[in-house]
C-alpha positions as CSV (number, residue, x, y, z in Angstrom):
1,M,20.9,-30.8,-0.8
2,E,21.8,-27.3,0.4
3,I,19.7,-25.9,3.3
4,T,18.9,-22.2,3.0
5,R,19.0,-19.8,5.9
6,R,15.2,-19.5,5.9
7,E,14.8,-23.3,6.0
8,L,17.1,-23.5,9.0
9,L,15.5,-20.7,10.9
10,W,12.0,-22.1,10.4
11,G,13.1,-25.7,10.7
12,A,11.1,-26.7,13.7
13,A,7.8,-25.4,12.3
14,G,8.7,-26.8,8.9
15,T,9.3,-30.3,10.4
16,G,5.9,-30.2,12.0
17,L,4.2,-29.4,8.8
18,L,6.0,-32.2,7.0
19,L,4.8,-34.6,9.6
20,G,1.2,-33.7,8.9
21,A,0.6,-31.2,11.8
22,P,-1.9,-28.4,11.2
23,A,-0.7,-25.8,8.7
24,L,0.0,-23.3,11.5
25,V,3.4,-22.0,12.6
26,R,3.6,-21.4,16.3
27,A,5.9,-18.4,16.4
28,Q,8.4,-19.4,19.1
29,Q,11.4,-19.2,16.7
30,I,13.6,-16.2,16.3
31,F,12.9,-14.0,13.2
32,R,15.9,-13.1,11.1
33,A,14.9,-9.5,11.4
34,Y,12.3,-7.4,13.3
35,P,8.9,-8.7,12.0
36,F,7.0,-5.5,12.7
37,S,9.1,-3.5,10.2
38,L,6.0,-1.9,8.7
39,G,4.7,-0.5,12.0
40,V,1.3,-0.6,13.4
41,A,-2.0,1.3,12.7
42,A,-5.5,1.7,13.9
43,G,-8.6,3.0,12.1
44,D,-12.3,3.0,11.4
45,A,-13.0,3.9,15.0
46,S,-16.5,3.6,16.4
47,A,-18.0,4.4,19.8
48,D,-16.9,1.1,21.3
49,G,-13.9,0.0,19.3
50,F,-11.7,0.2,16.2
51,V,-9.6,-1.8,13.9
52,L,-6.0,-2.7,14.8
53,W,-3.5,-3.4,12.0
54,T,0.0,-4.8,11.5
55,R,1.8,-6.9,9.0
56,L,4.6,-9.4,9.7
57,A,7.4,-8.6,7.3
58,P,10.9,-9.2,8.7
59,E,12.3,-8.6,5.2
60,P,9.6,-6.3,3.7
61,L,11.0,-6.0,0.2
62,E,11.6,-9.7,-0.3
63,Q,9.0,-12.0,-1.7
64,H,6.3,-12.7,0.9
65,G,8.1,-10.2,3.2
66,G,10.5,-12.9,4.3
67,M,7.7,-15.0,5.8
68,P,6.9,-18.7,5.5
69,M,3.8,-19.7,3.6
70,A,1.8,-20.6,6.7
71,P,-0.5,-18.8,9.2
72,I,1.2,-17.2,12.1
73,P,-0.5,-16.5,15.5
74,V,-0.1,-12.9,16.6
75,Q,-1.1,-11.7,20.1
76,W,-2.6,-8.2,20.6
77,E,-3.4,-6.1,23.6
78,V,-5.4,-2.9,24.1
79,A,-4.7,-0.9,27.3
80,A,-6.4,1.9,29.1
81,D,-3.0,3.5,29.8
82,A,0.2,4.0,27.9
83,G,2.1,1.8,30.3
84,F,-0.2,-1.2,29.7
85,R,-1.0,-1.6,33.4
86,T,-4.7,-1.9,32.8
87,I,-5.5,-4.2,29.9
88,A,-8.9,-3.5,28.4
89,A,-8.9,-6.2,25.7
90,K,-6.6,-8.8,24.4
91,G,-6.5,-11.8,22.1
92,E,-4.8,-13.7,19.3
93,A,-5.2,-13.3,15.5
94,L,-3.8,-15.2,12.6
95,A,-1.5,-13.5,10.1
96,R,-2.4,-15.4,7.0
97,P,-0.3,-15.7,3.9
98,E,-3.4,-15.2,1.7
99,L,-3.4,-11.6,3.1
100,A,0.4,-11.0,3.1
101,H,0.5,-11.9,6.8
102,S,-1.4,-8.8,7.6
103,V,-3.6,-8.7,10.7
104,H,-6.9,-6.8,11.1
105,V,-8.4,-7.1,14.6
106,E,-11.9,-5.5,15.0
107,V,-12.0,-4.6,18.7
108,A,-15.4,-3.9,20.3
109,G,-16.9,-3.5,23.8
110,L,-14.7,-0.6,24.8
111,Q,-15.7,2.8,26.4
112,A,-16.7,5.6,24.2
113,D,-14.8,8.9,23.7
114,R,-11.4,8.0,25.3
115,P,-7.9,7.1,24.2
116,Y,-6.5,3.5,24.2
117,W,-3.0,2.2,23.5
118,Y,-2.3,-1.1,21.6
119,R,0.6,-3.3,20.6
120,F,1.3,-6.7,19.0
121,T,3.5,-9.6,20.1
122,C,4.7,-12.5,17.9
123,G,7.0,-15.1,19.4
124,R,9.7,-13.1,21.2
125,E,9.1,-9.9,19.3
126,R,6.9,-7.0,20.3
127,S,5.7,-4.1,18.1
128,V,5.9,-0.4,18.9
129,R,2.9,1.1,20.8
130,G,0.1,2.8,19.0
131,R,-2.6,5.2,20.3
132,V,-6.2,5.5,19.0
133,K,-9.4,7.1,20.4
134,T,-12.9,5.7,20.3
135,L,-15.6,8.0,19.1
136,P,-18.2,9.7,21.3
137,A,-21.5,7.7,21.0
138,A,-23.7,9.0,18.2
139,G,-26.0,11.7,19.5
140,T,-24.0,12.4,22.6
141,P,-23.5,16.2,23.1
142,I,-20.0,17.0,22.1
143,D,-18.4,20.5,22.1
144,K,-15.3,20.0,19.9
145,A,-13.3,17.7,17.5
146,R,-9.8,18.0,16.3
147,F,-8.7,16.0,13.3
148,L,-6.3,15.9,10.3
149,V,-6.7,15.6,6.6
150,A,-3.7,14.3,4.5
151,G,-2.7,12.3,1.4
152,C,-0.8,12.3,-1.9
153,Q,2.5,11.0,-0.6
154,H,4.7,10.3,-3.6
155,Y,7.7,8.5,-2.2
156,E,10.1,9.7,-4.9
157,Q,9.1,13.4,-4.7
158,G,9.7,14.3,-1.1
159,L,10.4,13.3,2.4
160,Y,7.4,12.7,4.8
161,T,8.4,15.5,7.1
162,A,4.8,16.7,7.3
163,Y,3.8,13.3,8.8
164,A,6.4,13.8,11.6
165,H,4.6,17.0,12.5
166,A,1.2,15.5,12.1
167,A,2.1,12.8,14.6
168,R,2.5,15.5,17.3
169,E,-0.8,17.3,16.7
170,E,-2.8,15.2,19.2
171,A,-5.7,14.7,16.8
172,D,-8.8,12.7,17.4
173,F,-8.3,11.0,14.0
174,L,-6.9,11.5,10.5
175,F,-8.8,11.3,7.3
176,H,-6.6,10.0,4.4
177,Y,-8.1,11.0,1.1
178,G,-5.9,8.7,-1.0
179,D,-2.8,8.3,-3.2
180,Y,-1.1,6.4,-0.4
181,I,1.2,4.9,-3.0
182,Y,2.1,5.9,-6.5
183,E,2.4,3.3,-9.2
184,G,5.2,4.6,-11.4
185,R,8.4,2.6,-11.9
186,G,11.6,3.5,-10.1
187,N,13.2,6.6,-11.5
188,T,16.5,8.2,-10.4
189,V,16.0,11.2,-12.7
190,A,14.0,13.8,-10.7
191,L,12.0,16.4,-12.5
192,D,9.5,19.1,-11.4
193,Y,6.1,19.8,-12.9
194,N,7.8,21.9,-15.7
195,G,10.2,19.2,-16.6
196,N,13.2,20.9,-14.9
197,P,15.7,18.8,-12.9
198,R,15.3,18.8,-9.1
199,K,17.2,17.1,-6.3
200,F,17.0,13.3,-6.4
201,L,15.8,12.0,-3.0
202,R,14.8,8.3,-3.3
203,A,13.4,6.0,-5.9
204,H,10.7,3.3,-6.1
205,I,12.0,-0.2,-6.2
206,G,11.0,-2.2,-9.2
207,E,8.8,-1.7,-12.3
208,E,5.2,-0.3,-12.4
209,P,3.1,-2.7,-10.3
210,F,0.5,-5.0,-12.0
211,S,0.4,-8.1,-9.9
212,L,-0.6,-8.5,-6.3
213,D,3.1,-9.2,-5.3
214,D,4.1,-5.9,-7.1
215,Y,1.6,-3.8,-5.2
216,R,2.5,-5.5,-1.9
217,R,6.1,-4.6,-2.4
218,R,5.3,-1.0,-3.2
219,Y,3.2,-0.7,0.0
220,A,6.0,-2.3,1.9
221,Q,8.5,0.3,0.6
222,Y,6.2,3.2,1.6
223,K,5.5,1.8,5.0
224,T,9.1,1.5,5.9
225,D,9.2,5.3,6.3
226,A,9.6,6.2,9.9
227,D,7.5,9.4,9.7
228,L,4.6,7.7,8.1
229,Q,4.8,5.0,10.8
230,A,4.7,7.7,13.5
231,A,1.6,9.3,12.0
232,H,-0.2,5.9,12.0
233,A,0.9,5.2,15.6
234,A,-0.2,8.6,16.8
235,T,-3.9,8.4,16.0
236,G,-6.6,6.4,14.2
237,W,-7.1,6.8,10.5
238,Y,-10.1,6.7,8.2
239,A,-8.5,5.6,4.9
240,T,-9.9,6.0,1.4
241,F,-8.3,5.5,-2.0
242,D,-7.9,7.7,-5.1
243,D,-6.3,6.8,-8.4
244,H,-2.6,6.1,-7.8
245,E,-3.4,3.1,-5.6
246,V,-4.3,1.4,-8.9
247,Q,-3.2,3.6,-11.8
248,N,-3.3,7.3,-12.6
249,N,-6.8,8.7,-13.4
250,W,-8.5,5.3,-13.6
251,V,-12.3,5.2,-13.2
252,A,-14.6,2.1,-13.0
253,D,-13.2,-0.5,-15.5
254,R,-11.0,2.0,-17.5
255,D,-7.4,3.0,-17.3
256,Q,-5.7,5.9,-19.2
257,N,-3.9,3.5,-21.5
258,G,-6.8,1.9,-23.3
259,T,-6.3,-1.4,-21.6
260,P,-9.2,-3.8,-22.3
261,P,-11.6,-3.7,-19.3
262,E,-11.3,-7.4,-18.6
263,A,-7.5,-7.0,-18.3
264,F,-7.6,-3.8,-16.3
265,L,-10.1,-5.3,-13.8
266,L,-7.6,-8.0,-13.0
267,R,-5.0,-5.3,-12.1
268,R,-7.6,-3.3,-10.1
269,A,-8.5,-6.5,-8.1
270,A,-4.9,-7.0,-7.2
271,A,-4.5,-3.3,-6.2
272,F,-7.7,-3.4,-4.1
273,Q,-6.5,-6.5,-2.2
274,A,-3.1,-4.9,-1.5
275,W,-4.8,-1.7,-0.3
276,Y,-7.0,-3.8,2.1
277,E,-4.0,-5.7,3.3
278,H,-2.1,-2.5,4.3
279,M,-4.9,-0.3,5.6
280,P,-6.6,-0.4,9.1
281,V,-10.1,-1.0,7.7
282,R,-12.8,-3.4,8.6
283,S,-13.5,-6.8,7.0
284,S,-16.4,-5.3,5.1
285,A,-13.7,-3.8,2.9
286,I,-12.3,-7.2,1.9
287,P,-12.6,-7.2,-2.0
288,K,-15.3,-9.4,-3.4
289,G,-15.5,-10.3,-7.0
290,G,-12.8,-7.7,-7.8
291,A,-14.9,-4.9,-6.2
292,I,-14.5,-3.2,-2.8
293,Q,-16.9,-1.5,-0.4
294,A,-15.2,1.7,0.5
295,Y,-17.9,4.4,1.2
296,R,-19.0,4.5,4.8
297,R,-20.0,6.8,7.6
298,A,-18.6,7.7,11.0
299,R,-20.6,9.6,13.7
300,F,-18.7,11.8,16.2
301,G,-21.4,12.3,18.9
302,D,-23.9,15.0,17.9
303,L,-21.2,17.3,16.6
304,L,-19.9,15.7,13.3
305,D,-21.0,13.2,10.7
306,L,-18.1,12.0,8.5
307,H,-19.3,10.7,5.1
308,L,-16.4,8.9,3.4
309,L,-16.9,8.6,-0.3
310,D,-15.6,6.5,-3.2
311,T,-15.2,8.8,-6.3
312,R,-13.4,6.2,-8.6
313,Q,-15.2,2.8,-8.6
314,F,-18.5,4.0,-10.0
315,R,-17.5,6.9,-12.1
316,T,-18.2,7.2,-15.9
317,D,-15.3,7.9,-18.2
318,Q,-13.8,11.4,-18.0
319,P,-15.1,13.7,-20.7
320,C,-13.0,15.3,-23.4
321,D,-10.5,12.4,-23.2
322,D,-9.4,13.5,-19.7
323,G,-6.8,16.1,-18.9
324,F,-7.2,19.9,-18.5
325,K,-9.4,20.8,-21.4
326,P,-11.8,23.5,-22.7
327,R,-15.5,22.8,-22.8
328,C,-16.8,19.8,-24.7
329,A,-20.1,18.1,-24.9
330,G,-19.2,15.6,-22.2
331,W,-19.2,18.3,-19.5
332,D,-23.0,18.0,-19.1
333,A,-23.6,14.4,-20.2
334,A,-27.0,13.2,-19.0
335,D,-25.7,9.8,-18.0
336,A,-22.5,11.0,-16.2
337,Q,-21.8,9.6,-12.8
338,V,-19.2,10.3,-10.1
339,L,-20.6,8.4,-7.1
340,G,-23.0,6.1,-8.9
341,S,-26.7,6.0,-8.1
342,P,-26.6,3.8,-5.0
343,Q,-23.9,5.8,-3.3
344,E,-25.5,9.1,-4.3
345,A,-28.8,8.0,-2.7
346,W,-27.0,6.8,0.4
347,L,-25.3,10.2,0.9
348,S,-28.5,12.1,0.2
349,R,-30.3,10.0,2.8
350,N,-27.6,10.4,5.4
351,L,-27.7,14.2,5.0
352,A,-31.5,14.3,5.0
353,E,-31.9,12.1,8.1
354,G,-28.8,13.2,10.0
355,K,-29.0,15.4,13.1
356,A,-25.3,16.2,13.6
357,R,-24.2,19.8,14.0
358,W,-21.8,19.5,11.1
359,N,-21.6,17.2,8.0
360,A,-18.1,16.5,6.6
361,I,-17.9,15.1,3.1
362,A,-14.6,13.3,3.0
363,Q,-13.7,12.5,-0.6
364,Q,-10.9,12.7,-3.2
365,V,-11.2,15.2,-6.1
366,M,-12.1,18.9,-6.2
367,V,-15.8,19.8,-6.4
368,M,-15.2,23.5,-7.3
369,P,-15.4,23.7,-11.1
370,L,-12.4,26.0,-11.4
371,D,-11.5,27.8,-14.6
372,R,-7.9,26.8,-14.8
373,R,-6.7,29.3,-17.4
374,T,-3.4,30.9,-16.4
375,G,-2.8,32.7,-19.7
376,D,-4.9,34.3,-22.5
377,E,-6.7,31.1,-23.6
378,P,-10.1,32.1,-25.1
379,E,-12.2,29.3,-23.5
380,P,-12.5,28.2,-19.8
381,I,-10.3,25.2,-19.0
382,R,-11.3,22.6,-16.4
383,N,-9.7,19.5,-14.8
384,M,-11.7,16.7,-16.4
385,D,-10.6,14.2,-13.6
386,S,-12.4,16.4,-11.0
387,W,-16.1,17.1,-10.4
388,A,-15.6,20.0,-12.8
389,G,-15.9,17.5,-15.7
390,Y,-19.2,16.3,-14.4
391,D,-21.8,19.1,-14.4
392,R,-24.9,17.1,-13.7
393,P,-23.6,14.9,-10.9
394,R,-22.0,18.0,-9.3
395,E,-25.2,19.9,-9.3
396,R,-27.1,17.0,-7.8
397,L,-24.4,16.8,-5.1
398,L,-24.8,20.5,-4.3
399,A,-28.5,20.2,-4.3
400,S,-28.3,17.6,-1.5
401,F,-26.2,20.2,0.5
402,A,-28.7,23.0,0.1
403,G,-30.5,24.2,3.2
404,H,-28.2,22.5,5.7
405,G,-25.8,25.3,6.3
406,N,-23.4,22.9,7.9
407,V,-21.6,21.0,5.1
408,V,-17.8,21.1,4.7
409,V,-16.2,19.2,1.9
410,L,-12.7,17.8,2.5
411,T,-10.7,17.0,-0.6
412,G,-7.2,16.2,-1.8
413,D,-5.6,15.2,-5.2
414,E,-4.5,18.7,-6.3
415,H,-1.1,18.9,-4.5
416,Q,-2.0,22.4,-3.4
417,N,-4.1,24.0,-0.7
418,Y,-7.4,25.6,-1.7
419,A,-10.4,27.1,0.1
420,G,-13.6,28.2,-1.5
421,E,-17.3,28.3,-1.5
422,L,-19.4,25.7,-3.3
423,R,-22.0,27.5,-5.4
424,T,-24.7,26.0,-7.6
425,R,-24.9,26.6,-11.4
426,A,-21.2,26.1,-12.0
427,G,-20.2,28.6,-9.3
428,Q,-22.7,31.3,-10.3
429,G,-25.6,30.4,-8.0
430,E,-26.1,30.3,-4.2
431,A,-23.4,29.0,-1.8
432,V,-24.5,25.7,-0.2
433,A,-21.2,24.5,1.4
434,V,-17.5,25.3,1.6
435,E,-14.6,23.1,0.3
436,F,-11.1,22.7,1.8
437,V,-8.5,21.1,-0.4
438,S,-5.6,19.8,1.6
439,T,-2.2,19.9,-0.1
440,S,0.0,16.8,-0.6
441,I,2.4,15.3,2.0
442,S,5.2,15.1,-0.6
443,S,3.8,15.0,-4.2
444,G,5.1,17.9,-6.2
445,G,8.3,18.5,-4.2
446,D,9.0,21.6,-2.2
447,G,6.5,23.9,-4.1
448,A,6.2,27.6,-3.4
449,D,3.8,29.9,-1.6
450,L,2.0,30.5,-4.9
451,R,2.4,28.4,-8.1
452,A,2.8,30.4,-11.3
453,G,-0.5,31.5,-12.6
454,S,-2.4,31.2,-9.3
455,D,-3.2,34.9,-9.3
456,R,-5.1,34.5,-12.6
457,I,-7.0,31.4,-11.3
458,L,-8.0,33.4,-8.2
459,A,-9.2,36.3,-10.4
460,R,-11.2,34.1,-12.7
461,N,-13.0,32.2,-9.9
462,P,-14.5,34.6,-7.4
463,Y,-15.8,31.7,-5.2
464,L,-12.2,30.6,-4.7
465,K,-10.7,32.4,-1.7
466,Y,-7.3,30.9,-1.0
467,V,-4.5,29.0,-2.8
468,N,-1.1,27.8,-1.5
469,D,1.5,25.5,-3.1
470,R,3.5,24.2,-0.1
471,R,3.4,20.6,1.2
472,G,1.7,19.6,4.5
473,Y,-1.7,18.8,5.8
474,L,-5.0,20.3,7.1
475,L,-5.8,20.6,10.8
476,C,-9.5,21.0,11.5
477,E,-10.8,22.2,14.9
478,V,-14.6,22.0,15.0
479,T,-16.8,23.5,17.7
480,R,-20.6,23.9,17.7
481,D,-20.4,27.4,16.4
482,Q,-17.5,27.3,13.9
483,W,-15.1,25.2,11.8
484,R,-11.5,26.4,11.9
485,A,-9.2,24.9,9.2
486,Q,-5.5,25.5,9.6
487,F,-3.3,24.9,6.5
488,R,-0.2,23.5,8.1
489,T,2.8,23.6,5.7
490,V,6.5,22.9,5.5
491,D,8.8,24.9,3.2
492,S,10.9,21.9,2.2
493,V,10.4,18.2,1.6
494,S,13.8,17.9,-0.1
495,E,15.7,18.5,3.1
496,A,15.0,16.8,6.4
497,G,13.8,18.6,9.4
498,A,11.8,21.5,8.0
499,P,9.6,23.1,10.6
500,V,5.8,23.3,10.3
501,K,3.8,26.5,10.3
502,T,0.2,27.6,9.8
503,A,0.1,29.3,6.4
504,R,-3.5,30.4,6.8
505,T,-6.5,29.7,9.0
506,A,-10.0,29.6,7.4
507,I,-13.1,29.9,9.4
508,V,-16.7,28.8,8.6
509,P,-19.5,29.9,10.9
510,H,-22.2,27.3,11.6
511,G,-25.3,28.0,9.5
512,R,-23.6,30.0,6.8
513,P,-21.5,28.5,4.0
514,E,-19.0,31.3,3.8
515,L,-15.3,31.8,4.5
516,S,-13.3,34.3,6.5
517,F,-9.6,34.1,7.4
518,S,-7.3,34.9,10.3
């Protein structure tokens, strides 16, 4: 019988298993390749701790990441200094094959409002070092916060240059609004939004994912990117998902292809498990019965309440058969939902009872009901996959914002930067909040300062104040008196090394939902 390389390298552990020892591999052996190839991450910070993440994958694109089908002990350390001279916490966790040998360590008992450094060790191998900050304790007087908003990172459409710059911003945390992966099959033919050829950069490996192994492989490919790894290692993340983590424009138990719900839910369950396996989120997010608990709240002293929403799992089907469409009866359907009743009530209660200086609504799809006409179309056109296709849920959402004077909505999905006022009555009523839409990291390619037709969209939507079509991220600097949002952009994601710049800075004064620019 021929002995494979993997059997030889894992021989000692394998012999123990065959002799009836506990199904646990003590990682004293030498890995064939570096096991921390997907980097490290931290997230879901609280005042006394956070989640630490890694995944053992010496051969990340092979089946099982090149790992044996047995639990592997992984040691972790949290230090009060970058040199790991003062260890604040340490322990051992099991990287289990049931979870793709990922590790989620929920660290607690630390000091509030300070940075920590962390790393993992397995056998003779050690991970890179990561940095994460605990939150100021809820209610503690805080003068400022500095954080990032990012997402939409199509691997095939651009380099992750923006993440390299984001890693150097010294942010308190990063909110990721979703579309961490894209589900399309590999394609070596690169086209822009208009179907014109553009520079080929890199391709997905494999077909469109449907199974758990498919999704694991897609995440592994994305996470091998060095710039993405740097952004994870630089600060803690609050991760949410949008549609492409499963399939484009899915909602609830429906996909865009008419798949029977019972079949689609199997795919969704696999996608949810893979998302959990690769995100620094708490065990409360482990999928149960094919569903996942994703909406949650983080409290940054008395300065900022961060309400993280799920706009996919409980939403009713898009009206007008989805897409960018003129008015149809479904726009104001009485039974329409975006958040679902329990989540909607949870958010309203948080806003009513909260005492923070600012409320940040961290979610995925645009709330502004923009008229998207760029030509001479006779009827207004809306994006049915955004809140614009759901009049009654949107008006309920805006009603919950009214009177606070401190609500800022953080959004993604559009692959452009937008800033505007959120007004009731489909944009014709009073302003109750502002919305910042952060552009994509790479989705859409290089882009331009303005996409064709943007001037007409601005003219038709007076509550919309700013549009930009470059790639990048949003940098928010929040004080007690104002919210400054810097639209940080790069001119190219098709060539490495593009510098970052601030395309525009938007300012919101506390107590008044209005925008000015500098």
